[in-house]
C-alpha positions in Angstrom: 0.1 0.1 0.0 1.0 3.7 -0.3 0.7 6.4 1.7 -0.6 9.8 0.5 0.5 12.4 3.4 -1.0 15.9 2.3 0.2 19.1 3.5 -2.0 19.1 6.2 -1.5 15.9 7.3 2.7 16.6 7.3 1.5 19.9 9.3 -0.1 17.0 12.1 3.0 15.1 12.4 5.7 17.8 12.4 4.8 20.4 14.8 5.5 18.4 18.3 9.0 18.8 19.8 9.8 15.6 19.9 9.6 14.9 16.6 11.4 18.0 15.5 14.2 16.4 17.4 13.9 13.5 15.9 14.5 15.0 12.5 17.5 16.7 13.9 19.0 12.9 14.8 18.2 11.3 11.8 19.5 14.5 9.5 22.9 14.5 11.5 23.0 10.5 11.2 22.2 11.0 7.1 25.4 13.1 7.3 27.4 10.5 8.5 26.3 8.0 6.3 27.0 9.7 3.4 30.6 10.6 4.8 30.7 6.8 5.3 29.4 5.3 2.2 25.9 4.2 3.7 23.9 6.2 1.9 23.8 7.7 -1.9 23.6 11.2 -3.1 24.1 11.9 -6.6 24.4 15.0 -7.9 20.5 16.7 -9.3 20.5 17.3 -12.8 18.7 20.9 -13.3 15.9 20.8 -15.9 15.0 24.1 -17.4 12.0 25.4 -19.3 11.5 29.0 -19.7 11.6 30.3 -16.3 11.1 27.0 -14.5 13.9 25.0 -12.8 12.4 21.3 -12.7 15.3 19.2 -10.1 15.1 16.1 -9.2 16.5 15.2 -5.8 17.2 11.6 -5.0 18.4 9.4 -2.5 18.7 6.2 -1.4 19.8 4.8 2.5 20.9 1.5 4.0 19.5 2.3 7.5 15.9 3.2 6.5 16.1 0.8 3.6 14.1 3.2 1.1 15.3 5.5 -1.9 13.4 8.4 -2.7 13.0 11.5 -4.9 11.8 14.7 -4.2 10.7 16.7 -7.5 11.9 20.2 -6.7 9.9 23.3 -9.2 11.6 26.4 -9.1 9.5 29.1 -10.9 9.8 32.9 -10.0 6.6 33.5 -12.0 4.7 31.9 -9.6 5.0 35.2 -7.3 3.2 37.3 -10.2 0.7 34.4 -9.8 -0.2 34.7 -6.3 1.5 31.0 -6.2 4.7 29.5 -4.0 7.6 29.8 -5.6 8.6 26.5 -5.0 6.7 23.3 -4.7 8.0 19.8 -3.9 6.7 16.1 -4.0 8.3 13.2 -2.5 7.9 9.9 -3.8 9.2 7.5 -1.4 9.9 3.5 -2.5 11.5 0.3 -0.9 15.4 0.3 -1.7 14.7 -3.7 -1.6 11.7 -4.4 -3.1 10.8 -1.4 -5.5 7.3 -1.0 -3.7 6.2 3.0 -3.9 5.7 3.1 -0.3 4.8 6.9 0.2 3.4 10.0 -1.8 4.4 13.2 0.1 3.7 16.8 0.0 7.4 18.6 0.5 6.7 22.1 1.5 6.9 21.7 5.0 9.5 18.7 5.2 11.2 20.9 3.3 11.8 23.9 5.7 11.9 21.4 8.7 14.8 19.1 7.2 16.4 22.8 6.0 16.5 24.1 9.9 17.4 20.9 11.1 20.7 20.5 8.5 21.6 24.2 10.2 20.9 22.8 13.7 23.5 20.0 13.0 26.2 22.3 11.7 25.5 24.9 14.4 26.2 22.4 16.8 29.5 21.3 15.3 30.7 24.4 14.1 29.4 27.5 16.0 31.8 28.7 19.1 31.3 27.9 22.3 29.0 30.0 24.2 27.4 31.7 21.2 24.1 33.1 22.2 22.9 35.3 19.9 20.9 34.4 16.6 20.7 36.4 13.7 18.5 36.1 10.7 18.6 37.9 7.2 15.2 37.2 6.5 12.1 36.8 8.7 9.8 34.2 7.1 8.7 30.4 7.6 12.5 29.4 7.4 13.6 32.0 9.8 10.6 30.3 12.3 11.8 26.8 11.8 15.5 28.1 11.8 14.8 29.9 15.3 12.7 26.2 17.1 15.9 24.0 15.6 18.9 26.5 17.0 17.2 27.1 19.7 17.6 23.1 20.8 21.5 23.3 20.0 22.2 26.5 21.9 21.8 28.2 24.8 20.0 31.0 22.9 19.0 34.6 24.7 18.7 37.1 21.6 17.8 36.8 18.2 18.3 39.8 15.9 16.2 40.0 12.6 16.4 41.6 9.5 13.2 41.9 7.3 12.0 44.1 4.3 8.2 43.9 6.0 7.5 45.0 9.3 4.2 42.5 9.1 6.5 39.7 8.2 9.0 40.7 11.4 5.5 40.6 13.3 4.3 37.1 12.1 7.9 35.7 13.2 7.8 37.4 16.8 4.7 35.9 17.1 5.2 32.6 16.6 8.5 32.7 18.3 7.1 33.9 21.4 7.0 30.6 23.3 10.8 30.1 22.8 11.7 32.6 25.7 13.9 34.1 23.8 14.1 38.6 23.4 13.7 39.2 19.6 15.2 42.5 18.1 15.0 44.0 15.3 18.2 44.7 12.9 18.1 48.4 11.2 19.9 46.6 8.4 21.5 43.6 7.4 25.0 44.8 8.2 24.0 45.2 11.5 22.4 42.0 12.0 25.6 40.3 11.0 28.2 42.0 13.3 25.5 41.4 16.2 25.0 37.6 15.3 27.2 34.8 16.8 25.7 32.6 14.3 24.0 34.1 11.2 21.2 32.4 9.0 20.7 33.7 5.6 17.5 32.9 4.6 16.2 34.8 1.6 15.8 33.9 -2.0 18.5 36.6 -3.1 20.4 36.9 -6.8 22.9 39.2 -5.6 24.8 39.1 -2.4 23.0 40.7 0.3 25.9 39.7 2.6 29.5 40.8 2.6 32.2 39.3 3.8 34.1 42.5 4.9 31.0 42.4 8.2 32.3 39.1 9.2 33.8 39.3 12.7 35.8 36.7 14.6 34.0 33.9 15.7 31.1 33.9 13.5 29.3 31.0 12.3 27.2 31.1 9.3 24.5 29.1 7.6 23.9 30.2 4.0 20.6 28.6 3.2 18.3 30.9 1.5 19.4 31.3 -2.5 17.1 28.9 -4.8 19.1 25.8 -6.1 20.4 27.8 -9.4 24.1 28.6 -9.6 23.7 32.1 -10.4 21.8 33.1 -7.2 23.8 33.8 -3.6 23.4 35.8 -0.8 27.1 35.9 0.6 29.6 37.6 -1.7 32.9 35.7 -2.8 34.9 37.8 0.3 32.7 35.7 2.8 33.6 32.6 1.3 37.0 33.2 1.2 37.3 34.5 5.2 35.5 31.4 6.7 36.3 27.9 6.6 33.4 26.4 4.3 31.8 23.1 5.1 28.7 22.1 2.4 26.4 19.8 2.6 27.4 17.8 -0.4 30.1 18.9 -2.8 28.6 17.3 -5.9 25.8 18.9 -4.9 27.1 22.3 -4.3 29.3 22.4 -7.4 26.1 21.6 -9.5 23.5 24.2 -8.3 24.9 26.6 -5.5 25.6 29.9 -6.6 27.6 30.4 -3.9 30.2 28.0 -4.7 30.1 28.4 -8.1 30.3 32.0 -8.4 33.1 32.6 -5.9 35.0 29.6 -7.4 34.8 31.6 -11.0 36.1 34.9 -9.2 39.2 33.3 -7.9 38.0 34.0 -4.0 38.0 30.3 -3.2 39.8 27.0 -4.6 38.1 23.7 -5.3 40.1 22.6 -1.8 38.7 25.8 -0.2 34.9 23.8 -0.3 36.0 20.7 -0.2 34.8 19.3 3.4 31.5 18.0 3.3 29.4 18.3 6.7 29.1 14.5 7.3 33.2 14.3 7.3 33.1 16.9 10.2 30.3 14.9 12.2 32.4 11.7 11.8 35.6 13.0 12.7 37.0 13.0 9.1 37.9 16.3 8.8 38.2 19.7 10.7 35.4 22.0 11.5 36.0 24.6 13.5 39.7 25.0 14.7 39.6 28.0 16.9 37.2 30.2 18.7 38.1 33.0 17.1 37.7 31.6 13.4 35.0 32.1 10.9 32.8 29.2 9.8 30.3 28.7 7.0 27.9 26.0 6.3 26.7 26.4 2.3 23.1 24.5 2.9 22.0 23.8 -0.8 19.8 20.5 0.0 20.0 16.9 -0.2 17.3 14.3 -1.1 18.7 12.6 1.4 17.5 15.3 4.1 13.8 14.6 2.9 14.2 10.6 2.6 15.3 10.2 6.3 12.3 12.9 7.3 10.1 11.3 5.0 10.9 7.8 7.0 9.9 9.2 10.2 6.6 10.8 9.0 5.6 7.2 7.7 6.3 5.5 10.7 4.3 8.3 13.2 1.7 8.2 10.3 0.9 4.9 10.4 0.9 4.4 14.1 -1.7 7.6 14.4 -3.8 6.4 11.5 -2.8 10.2 9.5 -2.9 9.9 5.5 -4.6 8.1 3.1 -4.0 4.6 2.1 -4.0 3.5 -1.6 -3.3 0.5 -3.6 -1.6 1.7 -6.5 -1.5 -1.9 -8.4 -4.9 -1.9 -8.3 
């Protein structure tokens, strides 16, 4: 049987603290498995049609015994139509029998697993004693990042910049129960300079964050730029000044504008961006080497993160009777 989970089904399953912690643990384990050869994540091809970028993000994982593909559509023109710019659907199959086990709306899974990956990177790369989170952008990703990073740091203050006062107000309301002070940054530079840990969460095409603003001890999670080689939030100087860790080097070289443009400019060399998060977690590569160092996690997003999150939800949904079961072979 194939389990179908809609967006509202996923919302019911994901928004409790225990499940979010389990997602973070699963994402951390998945990156370790990737480093140790127990999971497979080929670089995704990008299919471009007019202004749409269609990306199949595939992965297989020995621990779950499953394989998955998330079909991600990035369509900037949707903004003018009043539709989401990004949409995605995840198909999960047994890696042993090939049976289609689930079809899941990918919107919330993408946001939660992305925040979980940033939290994992923060736990392994941020300077000891980091207490101030800086957010460039205040939308749904900012909310999920604050929730996730509050689980791995003793957060006291969140400094946020947003173009929209209404978005900032919604952010304040969404994180009110976390017990952190929320301050509005006057500008992006103010947020960068105030932060111990910085998350960039905008769909920017041109750099919105300058490496010249980076200060000793900063950790950056570069998250928001869409998976296009000509989009980036952080300039080449930012990557040059930081110890760069990527989620997957083949994926970064296929669709990270942050990495590709910095390489093209000569700001970094391939060796400078070759460390993967899983290798750091597994102790096979150094992450932060000093309290005063600057670290940067380039988060492009992996189908493996979607797969291990979907695996958790399939188990929980069936235990709670959530979702719709279909016999696709009938």
